[in-house]
N, C-alpha and C positions, 0 to 999 in steps of 0.2 A: 107593677114593678117589674115582671120578666120581661115585658116590652122593652124599659127604660135599658135595661141588660144587654137586651139583643143588640139595641140600635148600637149602644155602647162598643160593643165587641166588635160588630160591623166596622164604626168608624178606626178601630182601632187596628184592625188587620188594613184597611185600605190606606192608613198611616203610612205602616211598617211598606206595603208595596209602592205607597209615592219615595221614600227616603230610601230605598233597596242599590246599593250600588252595581252601575252596569261594568262589567269586564271585560268587554270587545266593542272595537269600533270596525269601520270598514275599510280596508286597506286602501292607502292614497297616498300619493306623492306628489310632489309640484309639478311635474308632467301632467297632471290630471286635472291640476285646475286651470278653469274654463277663462281665458283670456283673449277670445277671438272678437273680432271685429262685431260680430252677429249677436256676443251674447251680451245682454244687456246691461248685467251685473258683473263686471269683474271680479274673481276671486282672487284670495291669497290664502297660504298655507300655513294654518294654523298649529305653532312649535308646540303646545299645550296637548290638546288634544289628535295629534297628526291626522286634521283631515281638512280639507279645503271649504274655506266659509268666504263668502258674498263681499262684496265691500257695502258699506253703509248708504252709498248714492251710486246711482246708474252709471254707466261709460262715460256719459259727456262730460260727468264731473269729476270721476277718478278712474284712476287705473291701477293696477298691482304694477306694486316696485320692481325694480330690476332683480334685487333678489328673491323678489317671489315670497317673501314673508309677512310683508303691509303692504297698504293702500297709502297712494297719494294724487295729492292735484294733476290733473290735466292742465299742459300750458294755458293760459289766461283766468286762469282758476287761482283761488289763493285760499291758507288756511285760514280756518275760525275755531279749530279745535283739531290737532294732534298726540293725540296719545299712541296711537301704534291701532292697526288692526281694524276691528267696526268701530274703532273710538276716534275715526278721523271723519271731519266735515269741511266742506268745500263752498266757496263762494265766487260767483262768475265778477271778474273785471269789468270795466267800463268796457267799450268797444276799441277806444283808442290808447287803451293801458294794456300791457303785458306786467306776467309775473315776477318779482325781483327775485333774486337770487335764490333766498332764505326761503322763499314762497310764500312767504307771510303779508308781502305788498303786494300793491298793483302801481307799477311805474309807466310813463309815458317815455316812450324812446326820442330819440335826436330827430328821427326821420319816421315817417308813419309805419307802423309796426305792418310785419309782414304776415301772410296769410295763416302761417302755422303760430300765429301769435306771440313771434319774439323778437327781438329786435334786430336787423341788419347790421353788417359791419359798417363801421368809421371807414370813408370813402377820402384819403388825400392824394392826393398826384405829389406833395412835395414833403412830407414827413410821415410818418406814422403816426397814426391816431388809436387810443384807448377811452372806452368808453367807460363815466364816473360818475355812480349816484352819490353814496355817502362818502365824507372825507373820513382819513385815520382817525377824527373826533367824533364822527359821529353822525355830524349834520351835513343837510343837504349842501351841495354845492352849487346847486343852481337854485331852482324853484323845487319847492317840496314836490316828492313823490316824482322826479324826472331823471332822466338822465341826461348827460350831455356828452362831444364828444372834444376830447383835448389834444391840443399834439403832444406827443413825448418831447422829453427835454435832449438840451443838446448832450451829444455820446452816450445815449440811451435808445432802445429799441422795445417792441413788444417781447412778451416771453412766449414761449413755447404754448402758456393756453393763451394766448391772446388777451389776458385778461389787466396786466400790469406792464408798466414802462420800467426796464431795469437797465443797469450798465453795461453796455456790451465789450464784456472784458477780452473775449477772445481776439478781439479786432483792437482792441484801444492796449492789450496787456503787452502787446507787439510791438503796435504802429499807433502811438502816442501820440503824432504827430498829428493824426486825422483828427477832425472835428464831428466827422459824422462816423455812424454804424455800419457804412458801407464803403467795403474794400477799393480801393483805388484802381484797381486792374484785376482783371478776372484769372491771369497767368501766377498772381500772386496767392490767390484762395486758394485753400485747402481743407475740408472737412471743417468748414465754418471759421476757420482762424483765416486774418491777415497777413502773411509775411512779407520780410523785405525781398526786392528784387533778386538780394546779392543769396538769398536763402536758395539752397539745391533742394527743390521741391520733386517727389518721384512724379513722371507721367501716371496722369490717370488711365491707368490699361488696365483692361476688363480680368485679364489672367491673373494681374497682383491680388484679386481677393478670392481666389480658389484655392479650395482646400483639398488633396487630394484623399480618395479612398482606396483603402485596402481592397476593395470588392472590384477596383476599376473606377474610374472614373473621378469626376468631382463636384463641389458643390461652389458655389458663389458664397460667400458670406459678407451678408450685412454689415458686420460688427468691422469686418476687414475695409469695408465699402465706406464707413462711416468715419473712421479712427487712425487707419493706417499709415496714411501719407503724414496726417497731420502730427501725430507721435515720431515719423522719423525724424521730421526737421526740429521738431520740439527738444529730444533727445542731442541730436548732432549740434544743432547752433545756437540751442538756450540752455542744455544740461538740466533738463528738465527730468529731477529724481524718477516721476510719477510716469512719464512719457515714456523714458528709457524701460521702467519696470513693463508697462502695458508693450512697448516693441518687443518685448524680451518675451513676454507671454505668447506672443502672436508668434511670434518664433517656434515656441514649444509647442503650440495647437497644429502648426505645421510638421510636429514631430522631429524638430531639427534639419528638416528637408533643403538643403542648400544650391537649389538649381535642379534638379534631379529633370529628366524627360520627363515628369509627372505634374512640376509648378513651372518650370521655367526659368530664364536666367536670372530674374528679379522678382523676388521675394521677400518675406519680414526678413530672414533668417541672413538673405545676402546682403540687405540694407542694415540689418545691425552688425554684423560683420563688415561692414565697410565703415563704419564709423570709428572714426582715430580713437583708441583707449589710451589716454596719458593722465599719470597722477594729479596733473597740474592744471591742463589745458579741460580736461574733459571726464570728471572721475566717479560722476554716476553709470557709466555704462557696464551693466553687468555681464561679466563672464560666464557663460552658457557652453563653451568647448573648453575639452583640456585639449592640448597640444605637446605635452609631453608626453613619453614613450608609454602606452597603455600597462606593458610591465613593470615600469619600474613605479607606476602610480598606485598602482594594486597591490605591489611586491617589494615593500620598502620599511624600514625600520621606524618612523615617523611617531609611531605610536608606542608609549614607552609604558601605560600603563600594565600590570600585572593581574590576568583574572584567575578566581581560584573556583572551586567547587563547595570548598568549606572554608568559609561561611560563602553560600551562593554569592553571585554578583548578578545586577541586572545592568545592560549597557544604556547609556544615559544618552539616547540619540533626542535631539533637539529638532526642531522645523520652525522655518521662517516662513509664513503663511504669507501670497498677496493675492488681493483681488486679481478680476480680469484685468479692471481699469489700469494697474500697477500701483493701487494702493496695499502699502503695506499692513498688515491685519495684527502682526504681532509675533514673536518667538515664544514657544513654548515645546513641553514635553511630547512627544509620541506615547501616548497612554490613552488608556480606553477607546482602541479601536480608530484611532484619528486617522489614520491610512489604510485602514481596513473594510472593505463592503460586508463582509460577512459581519453580523450580528452574534455577539454571543456575551457572558458575564465578562465583565473589567477584569476580572480575577483571570480568566482563560486566556481575552485579548493580550492583556501585560505578562503575561506567559512567553511572549513571543522575542521579550527580549531577556530574559533572564537565562544569562551566559551559558552556552553547553545544552541549551535543549533544541533538540533538532525538531523543530515547530512546523506544521503542516493544516490550513484549514480552508475551508471551500465549500461552495456553497451555491445553491440556484437561487436566481430574484428573478423579479418578475424583470421581464424589459421595459415594460412601458411605467414603471413609478423610476425609472432613468433619466426619465423628464418632467420628473418634479424636482423645481430648482431648490426649493427647501428645505427638502431633505439632503439632495446632493448640488448646493451651490458649487459652481467652476469656482474652485479655488487653485492656485497654485504654490506648490513647495518647495524650497531649499533644504536638504537633508545635512544637520551636523553631528558630530559625535565629539559630548561631550565628554573630556579627559583630562587627568592632571600631569603631567610633566614636572616632578620635584615637588615644588610648591606652588607652581603657576598653571594656572586652570585656563585653558585652552578648549577651543571651537576647533575640531578638523570637520575639513570642506568635503562628506561624502559623496562619490562619483555615481552617475546614476550609467546601465548598460541597457538602452531602448532598441530591443529586440527589433521591433519596424524600421528605423532609422535607415536611410536610405543615401548612396553616397551621390555623387553628382552622374555619375555611370548608371544608376539605379538600383544598383547592389546590397543587399541587405546584408552587411558587413560585420554586422555585429552576432550574424548566425555562425561565423566561422572562428577560427583561429585569434589570439587575444593580440597579435600581430597587426591586425588590419581593424581592431576596435577604434569606435571615436565614441568615449567617453564623455559624458555632459552631465549638467548641473539640476534641474528645474524639472517638475513633471507635474502632472495633475490627476486626480481621480478618473472623474466622469464628464465631460464636456458635452454639455446641451445647451449652450448656448452660440458657439461660435457657428454651426451649421445651420441658423436662420436664414432664410434666403428671403424673404420679405422686408418690408418696410412698417407693417404693423405693429401695434407693439403686443408682445405675446401677453396672454394670460401669465400671471407670476409664477403662479402652481405647475401649471405643467407644461409651458413652453410649446405650443401645439406648432408654431412655425418650425422648430427642430427639423431639419428633415432627416436627419440623421443624430444619433447619439454615441462615441464614443468612450470607452470606461477600458480602466485599467483588467485586463482579463484575467492577468498573472504578476505578481508581484515576489521576488524571491532576493531576501538578506542573504548575500553571501560571505562568510567568512574563514579566516582561514588562520591557521596559526604560524609564526614565522619559522622558517625554516633553523631548526636544530634550538629550537626554544625548549626550556625545561621549568619557565616559568612563567607558566601563562599568556603570554605575549602576543599579539596580532597582527595581522598585517592590513593596512585600511582596508575597510569593509566597503561593499558596494552593493548598489540593488539594480536587480536585474528584471525589466518589466517589460510586458507586450499588453500591447491593447487591442482590443477588438470593438466592433462595431456594428449596430443593428440600424437597421431602416425604422422609418416610423408605422410603416405599413405592417410590417411582423410585429412589431409589438403590440399595435392593435389588434393583431390576431393571434395572442398571448401566448407569445414566443418566451422561451426564460431563457437568462444567459447565467453560465458559468463562471465562477472568480474565484482565486484563490490568495494565497498569501501564504508564503513558506521561508522558513531559515532552514540552511544549509551551513555546516562546519567542514573544513577539510584541512587537509595537514600534509606535509611535505613526504613523500610514500619512498623516497631513496632508499632510506634505511630500511624499512620494512619489505619494499622487492626484494634490496638484496639479499635479508636474512632467508624471506621465502624462498627465492632460486638457491641459496645453498642448501636449505634443508630441502626442498623437494629434491634437488637435483643427487646431494648425498643418499638420503634414505634413497631415493626413486633405484638410484646406483646398485646399492644394497640389496635393494628388493628386487632387480633383475638377476642379481649373482645367487641371492636365495634360490629362485625361482630356476635357473639353469642348476643348481644344488639336486633341488626337488627332484628334476627331472631325470636327471645321472642316477638317483637311487633308484625311480619307479623304472627308469632303464634296465640298470643291473638287477632290481628283481623280476622284470621282466627277461631275463635272460636274451634282451636284444645287444646286436653282436656291433651294429652299426645306426646310424642317426636314420629313421625313417621317415615317411607322414605320422604314422601314432605317435612317435614322440616329440616333433614339432608341435604339436596339436595341443599332447599334454603340456609342455613348455609352453605356450599361450597361456592355455589357461591355470597352471600355478601363477606364471606371470601376473593373470587378473587378480590372483588372490591374493598375492603377495601384496602388489601395489596396492588393491582395496584397501589393505589395511594399514599401509603405509598411508596411504592419501586419507585414509579417515582418522589417521593419528596426527596429523598435519594441520586439517581440517579444524579438529577440537581442539586444540592446542591453539591455533592462531585466535578462536572464537572466546574460548576461556581466555585467554591472556588477555584479549581487547575488553572481555566483560567485567574482569575483577579490575584492573588496572584503572579502566577508565571509569568507574563507579566509585573507585577509592582513592583516585587522586586529589589530592589540595590545589597546586600550580597547578596548572592545567597546561600539560605536555602531549595526550593524546588524544585524538576525537575519534568519532564512528569513521570505519574503513571507508573509503568513495572512491569513484573512477576504474581503474586498471585495476587496482589492488583488489578491491572488490568482486571485480569482474574475472579474476585469476581466481580468487575463490571459491567462487560460485563452480567456476569449471573445473576446479578439484574437485570439489561436492560431488558435483554430478557424475563426475567420471567415477568418483569412489563407489557411488551405488551401481552405476552401469556395470562395472570390473565386479563387483563385491555379488550381484545377479549372476554373471557368466559362474563366478567360484560355486555358487550355490547350486546352478545345474549341473556343473561338472561332479561338483560332488555326488551329487544324487544320483548321475549314471554310474559313478565309480560303484556306488554300493548297490544298486538294479542290476547290475551284471557280475557281482561278485561271484567266482562257484563254491558251494557249500555243498557237505554231502554230510548225514546224518549215521553214522555206525553202529550198527545195533549187535553189540554182544551177549545176548541173550541166546543160548543153543536150546535147540531141541528136548522136549521131557521123552522120558522112555528110552528104549534096547534102540539102535538104530545098526542097518548093517550097510556092509560096503558091496557094491557090485564091485563086476570086474574092472568097468570103466574107470572106479575110484568116485563114483557119486555114492551120498549117503540118503537111508532109505528110513523108512517106519520114523515111530515116535511120534508126539504131539506136534505140529508145529508150530513155529514159533509166533505171539500175536502180533498183529503191526500197529495196533494202538499206540504201544507206546509211544511207536516212533512219530505216529500223527498227532499223539500229544506235546512229544517236543517240537514237532517244526509248528505248531499253534501258537508256543509259547513265545516260539522264535519271532514268527509274527506280528506277533502281538509286542514284542519290544521292541520292533525292527525303528518305531516313528515317534517311540517313546521321548520325552524330553524331561530333563531336570526341572528345569523353570516350569509352570503354567502360564502358558499364552492370557489365558483370558484375567487370571489374577496381576499379571503381570501389566496388561495395558487399563485395567482399572485403575489399579495403585497408580500409574504414573500420570494418568487423566485427573484424578483425585489430587495427587500434591500440586499439578499443573495450571487445573482450574480451580476446584473446589479452595484448597488452600492459598493458591495464588503466587505461585512462584513465577507464573508468565508475567505477572506484574516487574518483574526485576528487569525486562527485556527490553522494556522503553528507551526510546533513544534521547535520555537526558541523564541527569548526574543524580534521581533520585534512585537508587537503588534497594527502597523499602519493598515490601511483599503486599502490606497493606497501605492504599493509598485513599486521599481523602477523592472523595465521587465529585466535589465541588471544583476541583482544582484540576487544572489541562494536563490529559494524561498523552504523552505524545504518542505518536505512530510507533508501533513496535518494530525492531532489528530482528532480520531473519539471522541478522549471524548472531546476536543475544539469545533469541530463541533456542535457536540450535545450539549452542553452549548450553541453556539451562534444559532443552530437551535431553543432549546426550546425558550430561551430568546424571539427570532424574534418572535415566532409563536404564544407564547402567548400576546406577544405586542398589535402585531395585532388583534387577538382574542378580546383582551381586548379592543381593541380603539375602532372595529365593536361593541362590546358590548355594549358601552357607548355611542355610535353612536344611537344603537338603542332603549337602554332605556330612554336619556333623550331626545331624538331629533326624531327619527323616531315613534315611539308610540305616542310623545305627539303631534307632528306638519303633521305627514303624515298618520301612520295609525296603530291600535293597533288590532291585528287579534283576541288576546284574549277577549276584552272587546268587539269588534267588534260581534264574536259572541254573545256572554251576551243579548248586544240589539237586536241580531237577534232574539235568543228564545222569547226574549220579544214583538215584533213584531209581533213574526211567532205562538204567543199564544203558545209555545212549551218549555214545562221542559226537563233536561235532568237528568236520574239519574243513575247515574254511581257507580257501586261496584268494584274497585279494591281487596277488598278481599270479604272472604264472608261475615264478618258483619262488614265492613268499606267499603266507598267509600265518591263521591263528589254526591253535591247534586246543581243544576244550576235552579233556580226558573226563568220560562220564561212567566208565568199567565202575560197575559195583563192586563194591567190596566185600558181597554177598556170593557172587556168581550170578544171580539170576536176579529178576524183575518181575517177572508174570508172575505171580503168585496172588493170595491171596488176603485179604485185608488181616486176618489172624498172624499168618506169617509175617508177612510186612510189617506189623507194629511189633513182633519180636526182633525182625532183623534192626529195625530202628532202636529198640532199646538195647541189642545188644554192641550197635555202634555208639551209645550216648554211655555204657558203661566200658567202652573201651576192651571189647572182648573179641575183637575183629582188627583186622588189618587198616590200615591209612587208605585213604582215599587218591593220595599220587601216583602220579604215573609210575614216578620210583618208587622201591618200596622203603618205606619207612618213611615217607613224605607227604605232606598236605596238600603242595604244588599240582594242580591239575589244569590251570591253562599256561600257555605256551607261545611263544612268536616260531615260526618254522621259514627254515632256506631248505627248499626241497632239489635235489638232486632231478637234472633232466630227465633219465629214465623214468621217473614215478611219473611225470608230468606226462610224457609221451602216452604211456600204460594208461592213463586216465583218461586222458584223450583218444586213446584209440578204442576204447569199451565203450565211451559215453557218448562218442562223436555218433555213431549211427545209431543209437536210441532216440538221441536230440534231433535227427533227420528224421526217422519215422514219427515221430510225435510231431514234428511240423508240420509233414506232409497229410497227417490224419488233421490236423487242425487245417489246412488248406481245401481237404473234402467238406468240411460242415462246420459251421460256427458250433453246434452242439459237439463236434470232436474234441474244440479246443480243451486244454488243462487234462485231459484224459490219458489213462497210463494204459500202454498198448504192451503187446505180450515182450517187445522186444526192451521194452521200458524195465519190467522186470525181470528180466533174464542178465540187463546192465547193472540193476541195483544190485541182483544178488552177488555176481561177480566183482563190482564194485566195492559191496563189503568185506567179501571175504579178503580182497586187494590189498585193503587198507588196514583190514586187522590184522593180517599175517605182516603189514610193515611196521606197523604200533607193535607187536608185538615179534618184531627181532627174526620173522620168521621167514626171509626171503636174503638169499644167499649173498644176490650184487645189490641188493637196498637195501641199508640198512642208517640209521640216526643216531646222534649221541647228542646228551642233554648236556648242556651249559649256561654260565650266566654268561650275560652282554657286561663288556668291562664299562667303564665309564663313558668313555667318550662315544661309544658305540650307542650308549643309551641318551647321555643328551644330542647327540646327531642325529637320532633316530637312523640308523644304519647298520650294515654288515659289515666287515672289516674283508672278514674269511670268504673267501670262494668256495662253493660247494662243487663238489665232483662225484665220488660215488659216495659219500655218507650226507646224509641232511644233518641239518643242526636243529634243536626244539630249542630254544633261549627259554630260561625262566621268565615270567613276566609277576607284574603287581595283579594278578587278576581280574583286570581292568583292559587289556591290552585289546581283545578283540571289539572291543565296545567303539572301534576307529572306524566298524563298518557299519555303525548303527548312528542314529543320531544322537543318542545320549552323547556319544562319544566327539561330538562336533557342536555342543553345545559354544562356545566360544564365536563361532563362525553364525551360526544362528543367532545369534545376538546382538551381533555386530548388523548383519543383516536387515532384523526387525528395527533397530534402530535406525538406520541409512532409509530404510522406507517409512519409517516413523517422523523424521525429518523430511521428506523430503517431499511427502504429501503437505505437511506442515508448511513448506515453501511455498506451494500452487495455490491451497488454501486458507492458508494463515489459520487454521482452526485443530486444536488439539484434541478434539474430541472427534471430528472428523477423521482424522488422523490415525487415531487409538483403532476404530472401528474396522478402516480399512487395514491396518496393522495385522488385527486380528484377523478376520475375514483370508488374506492371503497367506499368513502363518496355517492357518488350518485347512488352506487348498494345498499348501505344499505337501503337509501332513499327509493330507488325501492321497495326493499324486505320487508320495513315497510308498506311503501304505501297500497301495494299490501296483506298484513298479515292483515292489518289495515281495509282494504275493507271489505275481508271477513268475519271477525268477526264483522263488522257492521250491514252487511246483516242477519249474523247467530242472534246475539244476540238481535238488533232491531225489526229482522223481518221483516224488508224493504226488499223488492224484489232487490236483487243483480244489476238488469238491469237496474235500475234505476239508480243505483250509477257512476256516469261521472266521 
């Protein structure tokens, strides 16, 4: 029993192994199948197993079929079974018989069979003959299983296949008086037609069939050779509609060349042009050339339809399609990319004709695919615009501007001005037939005999608004087409070709140009006047008696700053106006700027950035060369004795650390800004990219932030991107500024006011001379008379100040005013320079002696510091007999114009200010200029890269670099001018 079970189990395993599915096979193609003379059995390719299988009989009886997918009988053998593949069996015919045309019978030839087991052609010296087997009723015409030769009847001849007699319509349709299908004279024959002797037949000149190439040279077209002469006569003499269209197509294939040096004086276009066009005699000749003034054709008011953005409208273009032979294929809408070579979804392809959408589509396609006549059939197109005039529906003939067109002198006039244009009517997308040069029938799918393929490399639909329109009326549109060509050898080498389709809009820029010039001229003039005024103020504060080189140089920089701001306002105003009114208009009266207007805007934008860069450099140079001195009011502690020469000695020396501390705090706030650069860039990029505000900048009527990804996204306009970027950048900056001024400064910290408080607690004043005789003063003299003390006493002094148990901090008694603007007497400046310059020279010489000595304090520096400290103390205390000052308020006009009307002689003037005037020598007081520069930098990078993220990164890095340069230059200037050792500036 156990043995039986074991045997059953082994049988079950064997059965399972036998039925196991094979999941792989040897890789083979049709080229691997054996079909050579030495192969005993020919093979066919099995489309089920994807392998080569042998025929059921040897190569004497069977061979592989022409497509390689089955087997068939050899000549002299007939089928006994034919179910394809291995289910084909053949049987030999008798030696005196051949295989019938269907392969199932053996038949006898009219004469003896040839060695190849086929029937020879019928031979007749008088009439054409055809071999006949079975009649149309299925019965044998002669004896069963035999063929006989029969004469073709009158007015008939053999067809191209040679198996049937057909009426010779080409000859008899014109020469019905002839009794045979043979033309009566060779001079009357053309392309298989027999014309009358009175018909004007073109000479059979080989140059008539040449198609010129853009790369040079030409190809002889077999199609032209077989059809051109007959088409001309049929059109001219017999008004054959199809022949006229065929001749017109051949002219289009020549790219409308009417006898340039590349084609010769007579060819398809000249033949067509010489045919009289008469509405009664010959009404079927198509008009390919426009003869009116091109300016009048593309700029007129014939189209009365008003186009709008809301609701959006689609331009209804229709196209009349013609085959190469002139057959009319129909009139249909241009939808679904009918005239576009790039593939895409139908929605995106149709977006090209949504009015107002600046459309652009480009791609690279395999050049070899252009030889596929099934995918790219050679068709010809006449474009019409379907529009309504009142209640009447009309078709407007849309002109074409073929860039490759050459006039009789060989010039490409369509690349020049409109006055020389030649507008035409018809075009093709891909020509993969006309350049076939051999008479052999090409493969329908790949046309291997076409030596070149010509294709529409660029198609551009150009639309323009009527001048002065406010209701969306347009001038007649036109298509601008540029053709390219590719050789078969290059295509077989894997070359790709680039093709594009675009739609552009324009309008009369006269009003815009006039307004632009007025704005630029007026505001530019005001900028020049303002720069001159600022230079006068600078010269006045610098005590310059005449116009010298520094004055001229400063005027240039002031002019750069004022023009930069003016150009920034103009460019932003223009771009913002165009964005808002373009996106929100209903009836169209405004389109995206183009041409000279756009170039002017770009020039102004670039100039604004360049001039602002110069202005920022000028500002930094002025700030890093400002004269500044720290006045220490602290007095030595203990008993001091006065020597005979007036010097005091004894007591505890005053500590310098308070001065160093104040100098370090000033150094820290030199490059401080009111806005955070990193937060600014992050917020701007967040709103533009993440939220999607940049989507508003597309060159189409859709102004929405969120757009459907399936819809066509028009290309970004850098004018609109500029408007959106500037708006977002300024709004974020203004928000930061408001937060800083109204919240951060009030409730968190105010670096400027804190620095003034620090000066008071440190008993140190700042004497800042931005110009030779103008500057700022921060009164830091302690109300307690000292600051060099311990923590306990310092706490007590602050407590007394809180309880109002001491005097106020102001310079004048019973006032809190600590900051002032100064206009100083010339003698004070002379005295300052007299003391300071020797020390500065000594420090510079010490630095030249070695890099390690740079920034170090020398003995002369210490001496100069002491003298300047005492001198400026005496000036502030009114202790100098011939140098004094008064404190007063500026008049309203002086405050508005930022100047001083009173000339200082012996007495200086200290003007009360708002507590922030001295921040003009700091970044924090020039925030508006820095914001404008950052905005322009952000936009100029985006203009180059069209990437807001990259623009944000570069803007942040540049802003940090500017801060670094300003901090480094300010530190060196602070050490140099305050005579403080740079090593103590952290």
